[in-house]
C-alpha positions as CSV (number, residue, x, y, z in Angstrom):
1,M,115.2,96.1,126.7
2,L,114.2,94.0,129.8
3,L,113.0,91.2,127.6
4,Q,116.4,91.2,125.8
5,I,118.3,90.9,129.0
6,L,116.0,88.2,130.4
7,V,115.9,86.2,127.3
8,M,119.4,86.5,125.8
9,G,121.2,84.0,127.9
10,K,118.5,81.5,127.7
11,I,118.3,81.6,123.9
12,V,122.0,80.7,123.6
13,E,121.5,77.9,126.1
14,C,118.3,76.4,125.0
15,G,118.7,76.5,121.2
16,P,116.1,76.7,118.4
17,M,113.0,75.4,120.3
18,F,113.2,78.1,122.9
19,R,114.1,80.7,120.4
20,N,111.0,80.0,118.3
21,K,108.8,80.4,121.4
22,V,110.5,83.7,122.2
23,I,110.0,84.8,118.5
24,K,106.3,83.9,118.8
25,L,106.0,85.9,122.0
26,I,107.7,88.9,120.5
27,S,105.6,88.9,117.4
28,K,102.4,88.6,119.6
29,A,103.5,91.4,122.0
30,L,104.6,93.8,119.3
31,D,102.0,92.7,116.8
32,V,104.5,92.2,114.0
33,P,105.0,89.2,111.8
34,E,107.3,86.4,113.2
35,R,110.0,87.0,110.6
36,E,110.2,90.6,111.6
37,A,110.4,89.6,115.3
38,A,113.1,87.1,114.5
39,E,115.2,89.7,112.6
40,Q,114.8,92.1,115.6
41,L,115.8,89.4,118.0
42,N,118.9,88.5,115.9
43,K,119.9,92.2,115.8
44,D,119.5,92.5,119.6
45,L,121.4,89.4,120.3
46,K,124.4,90.6,118.2
47,V,124.4,93.9,120.0
48,N,124.0,92.2,123.4
49,K,126.8,89.7,122.7
50,A,129.1,92.4,121.7
51,W,128.3,94.4,124.8
52,L,128.8,91.4,127.0
53,K,132.2,90.6,125.5
54,R,133.2,94.2,126.0
55,K,132.0,94.1,129.5
56,W,133.9,91.0,130.5
57,R,137.0,92.1,128.7
58,H,137.4,95.1,130.9
59,K,136.8,93.1,134.1
60,P,140.1,93.1,136.1
61,S,141.4,89.5,136.6
62,H,142.2,88.8,140.2
């Protein structure tokens, strides 16, 4: 969970090069194939993007 939060914004900013590094790190850390790590990452990103959108939508605009 912490990894998702730390990494999410950076992936969006830094594009594919950074993403690939993260995927390699995840696959090493969890000892899964890179493709599986990539799928997991995509899933987490979608969830987090939706969550962020929701979070900002409810913020009162002053």
